[in-house]
N, C-alpha and C positions, 0 to 999 in steps of 0.2 A: 738518161736521156731519151737513148735510141728506143727503149720501150716505149717512154709516153709518145714518141713520135708517130709509131707504129699503132698505136691506142686511136691517137689522133685522126692518123692518114684513113684508119679505117671508119673512123665516124662521119667523116668528110664523104668517102664513098658510099657508104650505106644509109648516110642521112642521121644519123641516130643524134641526138642530143647529150654529148658526153662532157660535158662542159665541167659540172660540179665536179666529177671523177678525175678529169684532167688537172683541175686547178689546187685540188686537195694534192695529187701527185708532184705537180709544179712545186708548189709553197713546202714540200714537204722535202725537196732536192736542198734546196731552195734555187730555183731559177725565175727571179722576179720578172726579169725582162720580156719570159716567153710566156709568162702568164699576164703581165701587161698586154701583147699583144693577141693574146688568145682572146678578152675580151673585148679591146677594139677590133677584132675582125667581123665584129657584128656591125648590123647597118645603125644598130642602136643597141645601148648598154643592157645587158642581162639583169636578173632580179638584184634588188637590194641586198640578198643574203650573200650573192656571190661577190659583188663588189666590195662588201665588208669584211668577205675571208683577205680581199688583198689589199685593203684600207688597213687590217690590222696588222698585216705581215710587213707593211710599209713604216705602221707607226713604230715597230721595233727594232727600227736601224733609222738612227737619225740622219744619215747620208741619202735617204731616199724620202726627205721631207716634201721634197717639190710635185714629186712625182704622187704623193699622197695628195698634197693639196691641189693638184690639177686633176686628178681622178674624182675628189669631193666635189671639186667645181662644176665637175663633168657632170656629176650626179644631182646639183643643186640646179644648174640650167637645164637640163632635162631627164628624162626617166633614166631609169627607177630614183623616184624620190629616196634622199637620205633618210634614215631614223634617228632614235637616240644611239643606237651602237656608231652610227656613221662619226656622230658627232664625238664622242668619247673617243674615237680611234684617231680623228684627225686633231684633236685637242692633244692627245698624248702626244702625237709627231711633235706639235707646237713646243711642247714640253720639253721633250729629249733632244730639240735641235735648236733649243734655245730662241725661239722666233715670238715672243710672247707679241709682238704688233701682230700676226697674225692670230694667233691666240684673240687676243681681244675682237677681233673682227667676227671669229667665228663664235664667241660671247655673246655678242651683240646680234649674228643671225640665229641664234638656240631661242632667244625672246622673240624676235621677229615672226619666227616660223611657229610661235604658240606652243612648243611643247613644254613640259613640265620639266624641271632641272631634277634628276633620279640623282642617287648618292654616286652612280658611275661618272656622271657627268661634271657633278659640282666634285669630285675627289680628284677629276683629270685637270678643273679649271684652278683649282687651290695648288695643287702639285705645280703646274705650269707658270703660276704667278707667283709663286713661292719661288720658284727654281729660279726667276727671274728677277730677284730681291724686290716684287712689287707686293710688299706687304700689306700696305693699305688695302689694294685693290683685295687680297687675298679674303684680308680680316672682314673687309665691307660684304663680300659674297658669304663668309662663313656665319655672320651676324646677321644677315637678310634669311637665311635658311630657316624654312617651318620645322622641318624635321635632321635631326644631324645623327648619323650610325658611326660607330667607334671609326670608320677608315675615315670619314670627312674628320674628326677629332684627330687623328692619329696624322693627317696631312696638315693640317694647320699647325700641330706641335712640329712637325719634323721643319716646316717652313721656319718656325722663328727659332727653331734650335738651330739650323745648317746656318742661318745669318748671323749667328751670334746673341742674340736676344732672348736670350736665357730666362730672364724676370717673367714676360710675357708665356713664355713655354711653358714652365713650372705653375703659373698662375692657370693657365687653362688646364694643366696635368692636373691639376687639384681638384679644378670643378668638373672631369668627366664624371660621368654617373656610371660607366662602365668602362675599364681599361682591360687590354689584353695583353699579349707578349712585345707588340710593335709598340704600344705606346709607352710602356717600360723603358723598352731600348731605345726610344728617341730622344728621351730625357736624360738617359745615363750617356748614350753617346755625344751627346750635347755638352754636356759637362767634360767628358772625357777629351773631347776636340778643342775644347776651350782651356783646357789644363785646370779646370776646375775640378782638381783631381777627388777633394775631400768630399766633397757633394755629391762627386759620383759614385760614392762606395757609400754613402749616407743613404740615396736613391736606392741601389743595391740592396744594399741590407733590408733595407722595408720591404722591397719585394720578396727576397727570400725568407722574410720572415711572416710576413701576409701570407704567403704558400698559396693564393690563391691562383697565380701564375708562375709556371716554370720558366727558368731563362733560357735560351736557344741558343744556336753557335754563334749568332751574332749579338746577342748580349754579352756571353763570354769576350768575345774578340773587341767590344767595347770596351768591360770593365777592368779586363788584364792590362792595360798599359795603366790606368790610373794606381793596381797596384804594384805594376813596376815601377812607376815615377815617385811613389810614396815610400817605396819599400815595404810594402804590405804582403809579406811574403804568406805569412798566418794565413790571411783571407785566401790567397791564391793557390794555395794548398786545399784549401777547402774547396775552391772552382776546380781543381783540378781531379780532385777527387769525384767530384759531380761528373765531370766533363768525362771521365771513365765508368762510372755507371750507365752514363747516356749513350757509351761508345762514340764520342766526340774528339777524344784525342787525335785519332786519326785525321780529322778534319784538316787540311793543311793551313786554313786562318787561324782556327785555335789552337792547333800544336804550333803555330810559330809566335802567336802571343805569348803562350805558355814558355815557349825558349826564353823568348826577351824577356820574359816576366823574372824567370828563374836567373838569368844572367844580369839583370840590372840590379836584382835584390846580392848578387854575391854569390850565389849557389850556382855555380859554372860546372858541378857533376851533375844535378839533377839537370839543367838545362841540356846537357849532352844527353842525359838519358831518353830526355822526349823527343830531341832532336833526332836521334836514330830511330824512335819508335814510329815519328812520321814518316818513316821509311821513303819511298819512290813519290809519294806526294810532296814532297818538300818543294815549296817554292824559293825564289829569289830572298824575300824577305826574314825568310827562316834561316838561312845560308848566313845572310846578312846578321841576325841578332846574334848566331853563335861565335862568328867570326869576330865580331863587335866584343861580344861578351870575353871572348877569351882574351883579347887585346889589353883591355881598360883594367882586367885582374892581374895584371905580367903575366900571364901565359901566352907572352907572344911567340913561342915557337910553335904549340899548338893552333893558334891563331895561320900563322902560316902555311901552317902542314894541312889545315883545312880548306884556304885559300886554293892551293896546288891540287887538292884533292877535286874540289868544285870546277877548276878548270877540267882536268881529267875526264869527268862527269859528262861535259859537254854544256855546262851552265855557266850561261857568258854573263861574265861580271858587270855592274852598274857603278855607277857614281858613290853610292852608299857602300858598295864593296870596297871599294877602293880608299874609302875613308878610313874604314876599319882597317886593311891592311896597312896603311902609313900610319895608324894609330899604335898597330903593333911593333912598329919599327921604333916608334918614340918611346913605347914603354920598354922595348930592350936594348934602346940605345943603339940603333943598326943605323947610324947615318949614312953608311953606303949602301946598305939596302935600300933605306929609303929612298935617298936621291934617284937609285937606279928605279923604282916601281914609277915614281912621280914623273921622271923624264919621259918611259916608256907610255904611258897613260893615252895618249893620243895615237902614238903610231902601233901599238899592239894592241889597245881595247877599243879606239874611237872615241874616246871620252876625254873632252876637254878639260881641264884645272879648274872647279871651282874655288868659289872663296873656301869653303871646308877644308879642300885639297891644300889649298895654301895656309891655312891656320895649322894643319899637321906637322907641315914642312918648317913653318915659324918656329913651333913647340920644340920639333925635334933638333934644330940647331939651336936653340935658344937653351934647351938641357944639357947638350952637349958644349955648351958655351962658345959657340962659332956666332957672337952676336952680333959682328961685323957683316957675315955672310947672311943670317937672318934679316938684317935690316935693308940688304942690298936684294933679296930677294922680294921684300915687300914694296922696293922702289920701281922693281920691272915687272911687276903684277899688271895683266891688262885690265883689270876692275879697282876700284875705289878700294881701299882696306878699311873694313869697319873696324868696332871695338873689341870682336875678338880677335882680330888679326893682332891690333895694336896692345891688347890686353895680354896675349900671350908674350909679347916681346917685354912689357913691365914685368912680368911674373919672374920671366929668364932673368932682366935683369936685377929683378929682388934676389932671386936665390944665389947669383954670382956676384952680388955688391957693384955693379956697374952702373954707375950715375951717369955717363957720358949717354947712351942710347935710352936710358929711363927717362931721362926729361924729355927727348924727342917723341918717345912714346906715349907721355903725359900729357904734352903739350896738344897731340891728336886725341886724345882721350877727353880734355876738356872739353873739345869743340864739339864731338860726339854724343858725350853723356855729362853736361855740364852738372845733371843732378846728382851725379853719382859720387858721393863722399869716400867712397873707398880708395879711387884714384890717389885721393889726396895722402891718404891715411898708408898706402902702399909708397907713395915716395917720402913720406915722412920717414917712414922705418929704414928704406934705404939711405939717405941721409944720417940715422942715426945709428946705423950700423957702420959708417964712415967715419963717425965722431964729429959730423957739421952740425952741431948744434943751433947755431945759429938760422940755419935754413928750416930745420925742425921748428923751431918758433915760429920763423914765418908760416909756414905749412898752415901750423896751427891757428895764428892769428887770422890768416884768410879763411878758414873753413869758421870760427867763431865769427867774423864778420857777414858772411854769407849765412849764417846761423844753420849750415850743415851738420848734421848728425848720422852718425853710423845707425843702419837701422839696425833694431835688437834682435839677435838672432834665436832662433825657437828650437825647440827638439821634440819631433814626432815619435810616439812610441804607441807601438801596435799591441793591443791586450785583447784574445779572443775575437781576432779580425778588425776589430776596432781602431780608428786612429785617436790619439791623444795628444791635443798638443799642448806644450808647457815654453811658457817664457821664464825670465828672470824675474823672480817674486811674483809670479802671477797666482792669482787667487781665485781664477775664473772658474775653474775646472768646479764639475758638480760635488768631487769627491775630496775636495780639497783637504777639508780637514783628517781625514784617513791618511793621505797621504803626506801632511807635514809632520802627522803623529810618528807614521811608520820612519820618515826623513828624520824625526829627532831619536828616536829608539836606533836607527842605524848609527848617527852620530855620536851618541852614549856608547854603544857597543864599540865603536872604534877608538874612543878615546882611553876606554879600559882595557882592551887591549895595547894600545900604545904604553900607557902606565904600568901594564903587566911586562911589557918589553924591558921598559926602562930598568926596572926592579932586577930581572932577569940579568941583566948587563950589568948592574952595580955587582950583583953578588959576584 
């Protein structure tokens, strides 16, 4: 800054116009307040070109929206007049700061000023409307545009996907004359974030096989959570191979997603290998995925070791980290250690326990048979316990055959999830384990009267990276005949082996 001030002072003494150079230097620092004072030091604002430089800098900072709008208003009231770039920057600022009301006013001003709507202005307007969930306005603008480039299509699709309207997003996606990597990534990310993982994988495979556009790091970061949640490790391995070829494994977002995928699929050794390869670029998500991966697969010792290493390296834990630590204590049966971690959260880490942390503690105490203590902890919670909390207590009661707290938990669950037949099934099983058959009959009659049936379970089997869903006696699969033929062959072979075993035993 001292060097910039010297140049400014020399320009003032010599009368030379160094505004362009000074503005570039100030925006590179950046020092927006000095840049603003520089422009407003003139009796009139300098050129539109210079004003646009500051508008652009303001548009990249949501906190600078009012300054951006003020500068644009000054340009509109007096010289220099705004041009299409000026409108684009101020609309972008409205979008990033969630000010759709001001954005609507700018949209009207574009028409009033007689400027043609180019793709940059339209894309900014669509982004602003969609981010503010004003999708009808965005769609009206989209439909009225005479010419729509890929960026405009992508902006509209992203808006629908972001709001969860994946039907309209997919419809537009299929209508696109030309798609790029952003188009594919938007629809894949929309499905993945809405937990429609099978459809995310289906679109990804289509993108992969068409080969017109190669996935980038954002695409991989979007599809890997779908692989993780469906257990599609074969596809995840193909994605890792591709990421290695493109040098993307070192990307902290791709690396973190790979760690999470392998950890959730049960291959914690592969997860640890990728975790180490990410190196110093590891972010908090990467640490959390590895800590949780160890925890849920019974490697509680490794999980806690990694947590201590994380602290030694100066990485500040967040609430998800503590959830992983408490989960490790739960799977290790470490009641004392779990209590210490839970009670030190606020004091040591400045993290107030949330529902998920209470859920871990209820699970920990319940597994240890401390059902009364678990119930007392629920009663002391500063927030209303949800279905997960009461479900953890009910599950523990099922394991230990405790009907007293099971009935308490079930009564709350009936209010929170009256549509869930699983609660009645668990309660009936507890009654049955204690020989209280009259209560079992009562629960069954209640379910029958409410016409409640337990949802049919299904299996997902991955073959060549594709997910195949199977229900009981399901015949909807396109290769049903081959599948049942093979199952019959296996069944006959098993019968043959059994009969041979009987003969050997008789001999």
